[in-house]
C-alpha positions as CSV (number, residue, x, y, z in Angstrom):
1,M,23.1,-67.9,-40.3
2,I,25.3,-69.1,-37.6
3,S,27.2,-65.8,-37.2
4,R,23.9,-64.0,-37.2
5,L,22.5,-66.2,-34.4
6,R,25.9,-66.1,-32.3
7,T,25.6,-62.0,-32.6
8,I,21.9,-62.1,-31.5
9,L,22.7,-64.6,-28.7
10,L,25.6,-62.5,-27.7
11,A,23.4,-59.3,-27.5
12,L,20.7,-61.1,-25.3
13,A,23.1,-62.2,-23.1
14,A,24.4,-58.6,-22.9
15,L,20.7,-57.4,-22.3
16,S,20.2,-60.0,-19.6
17,C,23.3,-58.9,-17.9
18,L,22.2,-55.2,-18.0
19,C,19.0,-56.2,-16.6
20,N,20.4,-58.1,-14.0
21,L,22.9,-55.1,-12.9
22,A,19.8,-52.8,-12.8
23,V,18.3,-55.0,-10.3
24,A,21.2,-55.3,-8.3
25,Q,21.7,-51.6,-8.4
26,K,18.2,-50.9,-7.2
27,H,18.9,-51.0,-3.7
28,K,22.5,-50.2,-3.9
29,P,22.9,-46.2,-2.6
30,A,24.8,-43.8,-4.5
31,A,28.2,-43.2,-4.2
32,P,28.7,-40.7,-1.2
33,P,30.4,-37.2,-1.8
34,A,34.0,-37.3,-0.5
35,V,33.1,-34.5,2.1
36,A,30.2,-33.9,4.2
37,L,28.1,-30.8,4.3
38,S,27.5,-28.8,7.4
39,M,24.5,-26.6,8.0
40,T,22.7,-24.6,10.9
41,L,19.1,-24.5,11.6
42,E,17.7,-22.3,14.3
43,V,14.0,-22.7,15.2
44,D,12.0,-20.3,17.2
45,A,9.0,-21.8,18.7
46,T,7.9,-19.0,20.8
47,E,4.6,-18.7,19.1
48,A,4.0,-22.1,19.0
49,P,0.5,-21.7,21.2
50,R,-0.4,-19.5,18.3
51,H,0.2,-22.6,16.3
52,I,3.2,-21.4,14.3
53,V,7.1,-21.8,14.4
54,H,10.0,-20.1,12.7
55,A,12.9,-21.5,11.2
56,R,16.4,-20.0,9.9
57,M,19.0,-21.9,8.1
58,V,22.4,-21.1,6.8
59,I,23.4,-23.6,4.2
60,P,26.6,-24.1,2.0
61,A,25.6,-23.4,-1.7
62,T,27.1,-23.0,-5.1
63,P,26.5,-20.5,-7.6
64,G,23.8,-20.9,-10.3
65,D,20.6,-23.4,-9.9
66,F,20.8,-24.4,-6.5
67,V,17.9,-27.2,-5.4
68,L,16.8,-27.5,-1.9
69,Y,14.4,-30.0,-0.8
70,Y,11.6,-29.9,1.8
71,P,11.3,-33.5,3.2
72,K,8.7,-35.5,1.7
73,W,9.1,-39.0,2.5
74,I,9.1,-39.4,6.4
75,P,10.2,-42.5,7.8
76,G,7.3,-44.3,9.7
77,T,4.6,-42.4,7.8
78,H,4.8,-44.5,4.7
79,E,3.5,-41.9,2.4
80,P,4.7,-38.7,0.9
81,S,3.5,-36.8,3.9
82,G,5.8,-34.1,4.6
83,P,3.4,-31.2,5.1
84,L,4.5,-29.0,2.5
85,V,1.0,-27.1,2.5
86,D,1.3,-26.1,6.1
87,T,4.4,-24.0,5.3
88,A,4.7,-20.4,4.5
89,G,7.1,-17.2,4.5
90,I,9.9,-18.8,2.5
91,F,12.7,-16.3,1.9
92,F,16.2,-16.8,0.5
93,T,19.0,-14.4,0.9
94,A,23.1,-14.3,0.3
95,G,24.9,-11.6,1.6
96,G,21.8,-9.5,2.8
97,K,20.4,-9.8,-0.6
98,A,17.2,-11.3,-1.7
99,L,17.5,-14.2,-4.1
100,L,15.1,-15.2,-6.8
101,W,13.6,-18.7,-6.6
102,H,10.8,-20.8,-8.0
103,R,9.4,-24.3,-7.1
104,D,9.8,-26.9,-9.5
105,T,7.2,-27.5,-11.7
106,I,6.9,-31.2,-11.3
107,D,8.3,-32.1,-7.9
108,M,6.4,-29.6,-5.6
109,Y,8.8,-30.2,-2.6
110,A,12.1,-29.0,-4.4
111,Y,13.0,-25.1,-4.6
112,H,15.2,-23.8,-7.2
113,V,17.4,-20.9,-6.0
114,E,19.1,-18.5,-8.3
115,V,22.5,-18.2,-6.2
116,P,24.7,-15.5,-7.5
117,A,28.4,-15.7,-8.5
118,G,30.9,-15.5,-5.4
119,A,28.3,-16.9,-2.8
120,S,29.4,-19.7,-0.8
121,Q,26.5,-20.2,1.2
122,I,22.7,-18.8,1.5
123,E,20.3,-18.1,4.4
124,A,16.5,-19.7,4.2
125,R,13.6,-18.7,6.3
126,M,10.6,-20.6,6.6
127,D,7.4,-20.8,8.9
128,A,5.7,-24.1,9.8
129,M,2.1,-24.0,11.0
130,S,0.1,-26.5,13.1
131,P,-2.9,-27.1,11.1
132,V,-6.2,-25.3,12.5
133,D,-9.8,-25.6,10.9
134,S,-11.3,-22.5,9.7
135,A,-13.8,-22.7,12.7
136,G,-11.0,-22.4,15.1
137,E,-11.1,-26.0,16.2
138,Q,-7.6,-28.0,15.7
139,H,-7.0,-29.8,12.5
140,S,-6.6,-33.7,12.6
141,T,-2.8,-33.6,11.8
142,A,-2.6,-30.6,14.4
143,W,0.8,-30.9,16.4
144,A,0.6,-27.8,18.8
145,S,-2.2,-26.7,21.3
146,A,-2.0,-23.4,23.5
147,Q,-0.3,-25.5,26.0
148,L,2.1,-27.9,24.3
149,A,4.0,-28.7,21.1
150,A,5.5,-31.8,19.5
151,L,8.2,-31.0,16.9
152,E,9.0,-33.0,14.2
153,W,12.3,-31.5,12.6
154,N,11.3,-32.4,9.1
155,T,8.5,-29.8,9.4
156,V,10.8,-27.0,9.6
157,L,13.8,-27.5,7.4
158,L,15.2,-27.4,4.1
159,Y,18.3,-29.3,2.8
160,P,20.4,-29.4,-0.6
161,K,20.0,-31.7,-3.3
162,G,22.9,-34.1,-4.2
163,W,23.6,-35.3,-0.5
164,T,22.3,-38.2,1.7
165,A,20.6,-37.5,5.1
166,D,23.8,-39.1,6.6
167,Q,26.2,-36.9,4.9
168,I,24.6,-33.7,6.0
169,Q,25.8,-32.4,9.3
170,V,23.3,-29.9,11.3
171,Q,24.0,-27.7,14.3
172,A,20.3,-27.1,15.3
173,S,19.0,-24.7,18.1
174,L,15.4,-24.4,19.6
175,R,13.8,-21.5,21.3
176,L,11.0,-22.2,23.5
177,P,7.9,-20.2,24.9
178,A,8.4,-18.8,28.3
179,G,8.1,-21.2,30.9
180,W,7.8,-24.3,28.9
181,K,9.8,-27.4,29.9
182,Y,11.0,-29.9,27.0
183,A,11.9,-33.6,26.3
184,T,14.0,-35.2,23.6
185,A,16.5,-37.9,23.2
186,L,18.5,-35.6,20.8
187,P,21.6,-34.7,23.1
188,V,21.6,-31.0,24.4
189,A,25.0,-29.2,24.1
190,S,23.7,-26.2,26.0
191,D,20.6,-24.9,27.8
192,D,20.6,-21.4,28.9
193,N,17.8,-21.8,31.3
194,A,15.9,-19.0,29.5
195,G,14.2,-21.3,26.8
196,T,17.1,-21.5,24.3
197,L,18.5,-24.9,23.3
198,R,21.5,-25.9,21.5
199,F,22.0,-29.3,20.5
200,E,25.0,-31.5,19.4
201,K,25.8,-31.3,15.9
202,T,24.6,-34.6,14.4
203,T,23.2,-35.8,11.0
204,L,20.3,-34.8,9.3
205,T,19.1,-38.7,9.7
206,T,19.6,-38.3,13.4
207,L,18.0,-35.0,13.7
208,V,14.7,-36.0,11.8
209,D,14.6,-39.2,14.0
210,S,14.5,-37.0,17.3
211,P,11.8,-34.9,18.0
212,V,11.1,-32.6,20.9
213,L,8.2,-32.3,23.0
214,T,7.6,-29.1,25.0
215,G,5.0,-27.9,27.1
216,A,3.8,-25.8,29.8
217,H,2.8,-28.8,31.8
218,M,5.2,-31.4,32.1
219,K,6.3,-34.7,33.8
220,K,9.5,-36.9,33.5
221,L,9.3,-40.4,34.9
222,P,12.5,-42.5,34.9
223,L,11.6,-46.1,34.3
224,Q,13.8,-49.2,35.4
225,T,15.8,-46.8,37.5
226,G,19.5,-47.7,37.8
227,Q,19.1,-50.3,34.6
228,S,21.3,-49.5,31.6
229,P,20.4,-47.9,29.1
230,A,18.1,-45.3,30.7
231,H,14.3,-45.2,29.9
232,E,12.1,-42.1,30.6
233,L,8.3,-41.4,30.4
234,D,8.1,-37.7,29.3
235,I,4.5,-36.4,29.3
236,A,3.2,-32.9,28.2
237,A,-0.4,-32.1,28.8
238,D,-2.8,-29.5,28.4
239,S,-3.3,-29.3,32.1
240,E,-1.4,-29.9,35.4
241,A,-4.1,-32.3,36.5
242,A,-3.7,-34.8,33.3
243,L,-0.3,-35.4,34.3
244,A,-1.4,-37.7,37.1
245,V,0.4,-41.1,36.8
246,N,-0.9,-43.6,39.6
247,K,0.8,-46.5,41.1
248,F,-0.9,-48.9,38.7
249,E,0.0,-47.1,35.7
250,Q,3.4,-46.5,36.5
251,Q,4.1,-50.1,37.2
252,C,2.6,-50.9,33.8
253,F,5.4,-48.1,32.5
254,E,8.0,-50.1,34.2
255,N,6.8,-53.7,33.3
256,L,6.8,-52.5,29.5
257,V,10.6,-51.7,29.6
258,A,11.3,-54.7,31.3
259,E,8.9,-57.0,29.2
260,A,10.4,-55.7,26.0
261,G,13.9,-56.2,26.8
262,A,13.1,-59.9,27.9
263,L,11.1,-60.1,24.3
264,F,13.9,-58.7,22.3
265,G,17.0,-59.7,24.3
266,S,19.0,-56.6,23.1
267,H,18.4,-52.9,22.2
268,H,19.7,-50.3,19.6
269,Y,19.4,-47.0,21.3
270,R,21.5,-44.9,23.7
271,D,18.7,-44.2,26.0
272,Y,15.0,-44.1,25.2
273,H,12.2,-41.4,25.7
274,F,8.6,-42.1,25.7
275,L,7.2,-38.8,24.4
276,L,3.4,-38.4,25.3
277,S,1.3,-35.3,24.2
278,L,-2.0,-35.5,26.1
279,S,-4.4,-32.9,24.6
280,D,-7.8,-32.8,22.9
281,H,-6.6,-30.7,20.2
282,V,-3.6,-32.4,18.5
283,M,-3.7,-35.4,16.4
284,H,-3.9,-38.6,18.5
285,D,-1.4,-40.9,16.6
286,G,2.1,-42.3,17.1
287,L,5.5,-41.9,15.2
288,E,8.1,-44.3,15.9
289,H,12.0,-43.2,15.9
290,H,15.1,-45.1,17.0
291,E,15.6,-43.6,20.5
292,S,12.1,-42.3,21.2
293,N,8.6,-42.2,19.9
294,D,6.4,-39.0,19.7
295,S,2.8,-40.2,20.5
296,S,-0.3,-38.3,21.6
297,S,-3.6,-39.2,23.2
298,A,-6.6,-37.5,24.8
299,E,-5.9,-35.4,27.6
300,H,-7.4,-37.5,30.0
301,F,-5.6,-40.7,29.0
302,L,-4.2,-41.3,32.3
303,I,-7.4,-40.5,34.3
304,D,-10.5,-41.9,32.3
305,A,-10.7,-45.8,32.2
306,D,-12.3,-45.9,28.6
307,L,-9.7,-43.7,27.2
308,W,-6.8,-46.0,28.9
309,R,-8.6,-49.2,27.5
310,T,-8.6,-48.0,23.9
311,D,-5.1,-46.6,23.8
312,A,-3.3,-48.7,26.3
313,A,-1.5,-50.4,23.3
314,L,-0.1,-47.2,21.6
315,L,3.2,-47.0,23.7
316,P,4.0,-50.8,23.4
317,H,3.4,-50.7,19.7
318,E,5.7,-47.4,19.1
319,F,8.4,-48.8,21.6
320,T,8.2,-52.4,19.3
321,H,9.1,-50.1,16.5
322,S,12.6,-49.4,17.7
323,W,13.4,-52.9,16.9
324,N,10.8,-53.8,14.1
325,G,10.7,-50.8,11.9
326,K,13.7,-48.7,13.0
327,Y,16.5,-51.2,13.5
328,R,15.2,-54.0,11.2
329,R,13.6,-52.4,8.1
330,P,12.4,-53.6,4.6
331,A,15.1,-52.9,2.0
332,D,12.4,-51.1,0.0
333,L,11.5,-49.0,2.9
334,T,15.1,-47.6,3.5
335,T,16.1,-44.7,1.4
336,A,19.1,-42.5,1.5
337,D,17.2,-39.2,1.8
338,F,13.8,-38.1,2.1
339,Q,12.7,-37.5,-1.4
340,A,13.2,-41.0,-2.6
341,P,9.7,-43.0,-2.9
342,M,9.5,-45.8,-0.3
343,Q,7.9,-49.2,-1.4
344,D,5.4,-50.2,1.5
345,D,4.7,-53.9,0.4
346,L,6.4,-55.4,3.4
347,L,4.6,-53.4,5.8
348,W,2.5,-56.6,6.9
349,V,6.2,-57.2,8.7
350,Y,7.3,-53.7,9.6
351,E,3.6,-52.7,10.9
352,G,1.8,-56.1,11.0
353,M,4.1,-57.8,13.4
354,T,4.6,-54.6,15.4
355,E,0.9,-54.7,15.9
356,Y,0.8,-58.2,17.3
357,L,3.9,-57.5,19.5
358,G,2.6,-54.6,20.8
359,L,-0.8,-56.1,21.7
360,V,1.1,-58.9,23.7
361,L,3.3,-56.4,25.3
362,T,0.3,-54.5,26.4
363,A,-0.9,-57.7,27.9
364,R,2.5,-58.9,29.6
365,S,3.0,-55.5,31.2
366,G,-0.2,-55.3,32.8
367,M,-1.7,-52.5,30.7
368,W,-4.4,-54.9,29.9
369,P,-5.3,-58.2,31.9
370,A,-5.4,-61.1,29.9
371,S,-9.0,-61.0,29.6
372,E,-9.0,-57.7,27.9
373,W,-6.3,-58.8,25.7
374,R,-8.6,-61.5,24.6
375,E,-11.6,-59.3,24.1
376,E,-9.4,-57.1,21.8
377,I,-8.4,-60.0,19.6
378,A,-11.9,-60.8,19.5
379,R,-12.9,-57.4,18.1
380,L,-10.2,-57.8,15.4
381,A,-11.6,-61.3,14.7
382,L,-15.0,-59.6,14.2
383,H,-14.1,-57.0,11.8
384,Y,-12.5,-59.6,9.5
385,T,-15.1,-62.2,9.7
386,Y,-17.4,-59.7,8.1
387,Q,-15.0,-57.7,6.1
388,S,-16.2,-57.8,2.5
389,G,-13.2,-55.9,0.7
390,R,-11.2,-59.2,1.5
391,R,-13.0,-61.0,-1.3
392,W,-11.2,-58.7,-4.0
393,R,-8.0,-57.0,-2.0
394,S,-5.3,-58.8,-0.2
395,V,-3.5,-57.6,2.8
396,E,-0.1,-56.9,1.2
397,D,-2.3,-54.8,-1.4
398,T,-3.2,-52.5,1.6
399,A,0.4,-52.3,2.3
400,T,1.3,-51.6,-1.2
401,S,-1.5,-49.0,-1.3
402,A,-0.8,-47.6,2.1
403,Q,0.2,-43.9,0.8
404,T,-3.3,-43.5,-0.8
405,L,-5.0,-45.2,1.9
406,Y,-4.1,-43.4,5.5
407,F,-6.1,-40.7,4.8
408,A,-8.9,-42.3,2.9
409,S,-12.5,-41.5,4.1
410,T,-14.2,-44.2,6.5
411,A,-17.1,-44.3,4.1
412,F,-16.7,-47.7,2.3
413,A,-13.8,-48.5,4.2
414,D,-15.6,-52.2,4.2
415,W,-15.4,-52.6,0.6
416,R,-12.4,-50.6,0.0
417,R,-10.2,-52.0,3.0
418,W,-8.1,-49.6,4.7
419,V,-4.5,-50.1,6.1
420,D,-5.6,-53.5,7.3
421,Y,-1.9,-54.8,7.2
422,Y,-1.9,-53.4,11.0
423,D,-5.0,-55.5,12.4
424,E,-5.3,-58.5,10.0
425,S,-1.5,-59.1,10.3
426,A,-1.7,-59.3,14.0
427,L,-4.0,-62.1,13.6
428,I,-2.0,-63.7,11.3
429,W,1.0,-63.4,13.1
430,L,-1.0,-64.6,16.2
431,E,-1.4,-67.8,13.9
432,A,2.3,-68.2,13.1
433,D,3.1,-68.1,16.9
434,V,0.6,-70.6,17.4
435,I,2.1,-72.5,14.9
436,I,5.5,-72.4,16.0
437,R,4.3,-73.4,20.0
438,Q,2.5,-76.4,18.5
439,Q,5.2,-77.4,15.8
440,S,7.9,-77.4,18.5
441,G,6.1,-79.0,21.4
442,G,6.0,-75.7,23.3
443,E,10.0,-75.4,22.9
444,K,9.7,-72.3,20.5
445,S,7.5,-69.5,19.8
446,L,7.6,-66.2,18.0
447,D,9.6,-64.6,20.7
448,D,12.6,-66.9,19.5
449,F,12.0,-65.2,16.3
450,T,12.0,-61.7,17.5
451,R,15.4,-62.3,19.7
452,L,17.0,-63.9,16.3
453,F,15.6,-61.2,13.9
454,H,15.5,-58.0,15.9
455,G,17.9,-58.8,18.5
456,G,21.6,-59.0,16.9
457,G,23.2,-57.6,20.1
458,V,23.5,-54.2,21.8
459,T,24.0,-51.3,19.0
460,P,23.7,-47.8,18.7
461,P,20.8,-46.6,16.4
462,M,21.4,-48.1,12.8
463,V,19.5,-49.9,10.1
464,K,19.6,-53.6,9.1
465,T,17.5,-54.2,6.0
466,Y,15.7,-57.3,5.1
467,T,13.6,-59.0,2.3
468,F,11.0,-61.3,2.2
469,D,13.4,-64.3,2.0
470,D,15.1,-62.9,5.1
471,V,11.9,-63.3,6.9
472,V,11.1,-66.9,5.5
473,N,14.6,-68.1,6.3
474,A,14.7,-66.5,9.7
475,L,11.4,-68.3,10.6
476,N,12.5,-71.4,9.1
477,E,15.7,-71.3,11.4
478,V,13.5,-70.9,14.6
479,Q,10.9,-73.6,13.3
480,P,11.1,-75.7,10.1
481,Y,7.6,-75.1,8.4
482,D,6.3,-74.1,4.9
483,W,6.7,-70.3,5.9
484,R,6.8,-69.3,2.5
485,G,3.7,-71.0,1.2
486,F,2.0,-69.6,4.7
487,L,3.1,-66.1,4.1
488,N,2.2,-66.0,0.4
489,Q,-1.1,-67.4,1.3
490,R,-2.2,-65.2,4.3
491,F,-0.7,-62.2,3.0
492,R,-0.8,-62.4,-0.8
493,G,-3.8,-64.4,-1.2
494,V,-7.6,-63.0,-2.1
495,G,-10.7,-64.4,-0.7
496,Q,-9.1,-65.9,2.2
497,P,-11.1,-67.6,5.1
498,P,-11.7,-65.1,8.4
499,P,-7.8,-65.1,10.0
500,L,-9.1,-66.9,13.1
501,A,-6.9,-70.1,12.9
502,G,-4.4,-68.5,15.7
503,I,-7.4,-68.1,18.0
504,E,-9.0,-71.7,17.3
505,N,-5.6,-73.5,17.4
506,G,-4.8,-71.4,20.7
507,G,-7.3,-73.0,22.5
508,W,-10.1,-70.3,22.0
509,H,-13.0,-69.5,19.6
510,V,-15.3,-66.6,19.0
511,V,-18.8,-66.4,20.3
512,Y,-21.3,-63.6,20.2
513,T,-23.6,-62.2,22.5
514,D,-25.9,-59.4,22.8
515,K,-23.3,-57.8,25.8
516,P,-20.5,-55.8,24.6
517,S,-17.3,-56.5,26.4
518,E,-15.3,-53.9,28.6
519,I,-12.8,-53.1,25.4
520,T,-15.7,-53.0,22.9
521,H,-17.8,-50.7,25.2
522,A,-15.1,-48.4,25.6
523,H,-14.3,-48.0,22.0
524,E,-18.0,-47.2,21.5
525,Q,-18.0,-44.6,24.1
526,V,-14.7,-42.9,22.9
527,D,-15.5,-43.3,19.3
528,K,-19.1,-42.1,19.9
529,E,-20.4,-44.9,17.6
530,I,-21.8,-48.4,17.7
531,E,-20.3,-51.3,16.0
532,L,-23.7,-53.5,14.5
533,T,-21.4,-55.2,11.9
534,A,-22.5,-58.8,13.0
535,S,-26.1,-58.0,13.3
536,L,-27.4,-55.1,10.8
537,G,-24.0,-54.6,9.0
538,L,-23.5,-51.2,9.7
539,T,-21.5,-48.9,12.1
540,V,-23.4,-45.7,13.3
541,S,-22.6,-42.5,15.2
542,Q,-24.2,-41.7,18.4
543,D,-26.1,-38.8,16.2
544,G,-27.3,-41.1,14.0
545,N,-25.0,-40.8,11.0
546,V,-24.3,-44.2,9.1
547,V,-20.4,-44.3,9.5
548,D,-20.0,-47.3,7.1
549,V,-21.8,-50.6,6.0
550,V,-20.9,-54.1,5.3
551,E,-21.3,-54.6,1.4
552,G,-23.7,-57.5,1.1
553,G,-25.0,-57.4,4.7
554,L,-28.4,-56.2,5.8
555,A,-28.1,-52.5,5.6
556,A,-26.4,-52.4,2.3
557,R,-29.3,-54.8,0.7
558,A,-31.9,-52.5,2.2
559,G,-30.2,-49.6,0.4
560,V,-28.5,-47.9,3.3
561,G,-25.1,-46.6,2.7
562,P,-22.4,-44.3,4.4
563,G,-23.2,-40.7,4.7
564,M,-26.9,-41.3,5.3
565,H,-28.3,-40.4,8.5
566,I,-30.9,-42.4,10.8
567,V,-33.7,-40.1,12.1
568,A,-36.1,-42.5,13.9
569,V,-36.1,-46.3,15.4
570,N,-39.6,-47.8,15.1
571,G,-41.4,-44.4,15.0
572,R,-39.3,-42.7,17.8
573,R,-36.5,-40.4,17.4
574,F,-33.0,-42.0,16.9
575,S,-30.9,-42.5,19.7
576,T,-28.0,-45.6,20.0
577,E,-29.6,-46.8,23.2
578,L,-33.1,-47.0,21.5
579,L,-31.5,-48.9,18.5
580,V,-29.7,-51.4,20.7
581,S,-32.8,-52.0,23.0
582,D,-35.0,-52.5,20.2
583,L,-32.6,-55.0,18.4
584,V,-32.8,-56.8,22.0
585,E,-36.7,-56.5,22.2
586,G,-37.2,-57.9,18.4
587,R,-35.9,-61.2,19.4
588,S,-39.0,-62.0,21.2
589,T,-41.7,-59.7,19.4
590,K,-40.6,-60.8,16.1
591,E,-41.5,-57.6,15.0
592,P,-39.6,-56.1,11.9
593,L,-37.2,-53.0,12.8
594,Q,-38.0,-50.1,11.0
595,L,-35.7,-47.0,10.5
596,I,-36.5,-43.7,8.9
597,V,-33.3,-42.7,6.9
598,E,-32.5,-39.5,5.4
599,N,-30.2,-39.3,2.2
600,A,-29.5,-35.8,1.1
601,E,-32.8,-34.2,2.0
602,F,-34.6,-37.4,1.0
603,F,-36.5,-39.6,3.5
604,R,-37.6,-43.3,3.3
605,T,-38.4,-46.0,5.8
606,V,-36.1,-49.2,6.1
607,S,-37.5,-52.3,7.2
608,F,-35.4,-55.2,8.7
609,D,-37.0,-58.6,9.2
610,Y,-34.2,-59.4,11.6
611,H,-34.7,-61.2,15.1
612,D,-31.1,-62.2,16.3
613,G,-30.4,-59.0,18.7
614,P,-27.0,-57.1,18.7
615,R,-24.2,-59.6,18.4
616,Y,-20.7,-58.5,20.0
617,P,-17.6,-60.9,19.7
618,H,-16.0,-62.8,22.7
619,L,-13.6,-65.5,23.2
620,E,-14.7,-68.6,24.8
621,R,-12.3,-71.1,26.0
622,D,-12.1,-74.6,24.2
623,G,-11.1,-77.0,26.8
624,S,-10.0,-79.7,24.1
625,K,-6.9,-77.6,23.2
626,P,-4.2,-76.2,25.2
627,D,-4.4,-72.6,26.1
628,L,-1.9,-71.1,24.2
629,L,-3.1,-67.9,24.2
630,G,-2.5,-67.7,27.7
631,E,1.1,-69.0,27.3
632,I,1.7,-66.0,25.0
633,V,0.4,-63.3,27.3
634,K,2.2,-64.5,30.3
635,A,4.7,-62.0,31.7
636,R,8.5,-62.9,31.2
637,A,10.4,-60.3,33.1
638,S,7.7,-58.8,35.4
639,T,5.0,-59.1,37.9
640,P,1.3,-57.9,37.2
641,P,0.7,-54.1,38.6
642,E,-1.6,-53.9,41.6
643,Q,-5.2,-53.4,40.4
644,E,-6.2,-50.5,42.7
645,G,-5.1,-48.1,40.1
646,E,-7.8,-49.1,38.0
647,S,-10.4,-48.2,40.4
648,E,-8.9,-44.8,40.8
649,K,-9.5,-44.5,36.8
650,E,-12.9,-45.8,37.0
């Protein structure tokens, strides 16, 4: 009996050791091969205006079943987003002879190539297409227009299985359309001045981390001239007129570099390039890199006041990622190659804190005056005050589920939730900033956390991973507090109160009026929809389509849902102006608001006994408390830009 029990206990102990070893091995990289592999990549982008580029690779290979990967999990996208569906013209040869190949039946991103005996290398050819809708309009994920292209190297390459991205050396070259200029953080070995660039040999990791912006119309604007390291704003646009940067905007960009330096206290790049595409025909988004960011906005971003207001935070957000996301990165988001799945649960730090710091830098640099920063905070407060999905889904779950949520429909986004680890996290990190300021008597702030956590001295591009415990410990080092409980409750809890504590404890509170702020008005103009969340509980486009509803709100209870179409308001043809004016009028007339709603060819009249008018959020000063929000957005290293540029945009 004793002997059998001892045997069982020893077996259990051994099993426990194996389990602990498995956990310890989870984040441990595989032992690297002794010798690095070197390949060449030649990209011909001369047909980029036709939305297609051509790639040729020469890759060392071994005879037999040789596996090549198309990059699947791209850093910064948080999902298996490698645009495999937009590749074609794939051929493999060895010694000039075509090779048989087949796609893996399980992993669509893997190609099995039959390499003959005696062959030591193969040639691979592949085309990559910028998506275009069948009607000829650019697709939502397009990266090329007739006048510019933003080339992410992962879209045009294959690499061999069995090597980490750091172990593969790539000799890359790029041929540009005639007359097009370029900008990139990737060091250039030679430029023949005829459109062919040869880059310095680098690792696959660095190559994928170094996009190239090219276009017929380009402006390069050095920032903080004479300071080290060098920073540059590189703009490619669909027209020469769209490149106009006025004095106000230039000073804002200069201030952004200075304010980020003051915030983080160090940098982790050799030099930095803001790569900005301005076009109405490419995807409007941003992707972070160590030494650059690939960002895009509307063609008239620098000219139109509303576009500036709605997108001003884009470059501050992506710049912040050089520290938070590229240098410091969650361990589960740090993989050895581009095929291993990434785990997104800590995106509320990676993206959420970046969203908050990016908004702060937008104000400190002068891109927004403090008043517009507060109005943006009020917009976020509105959304999460009324969002129904918070009743069942935590912020952390929106992060864990990021790979399924990024391209989810806007329909029922209120109930499903979207990638809320951006905006709700921003409000939570605002609260954390206020707590640090209060607990320390104004001696400390989240700025101190950023210098401690994301600083670490001046280094070249590198990755320093972290875990949840590392975040807790660093916060406690700055200011002792129950940070573990705070973070667990705010990010992992379900059914939490609206995240307004940072606003309220920071000396302000949310109020509602029937007049939109300039930020809200700008979003309504740019997005071509009106926000009636706090009144009727719906968002509706300018052409009457119901974009979404608040589950449990007035519209939902009346049977209105996403995808329906509002035909008329109180007997007159629908317009957003009419809907808003009748909401205002209903406060005095006390008459019900009646909408005729079409639902897939069926019509019905919906009546709302509602008389409080439209309700738009604003922040109002609470004089009984210190103005900590005002302290948060004070410039640290620059002066506010002259405001005459604002009138130029108007």
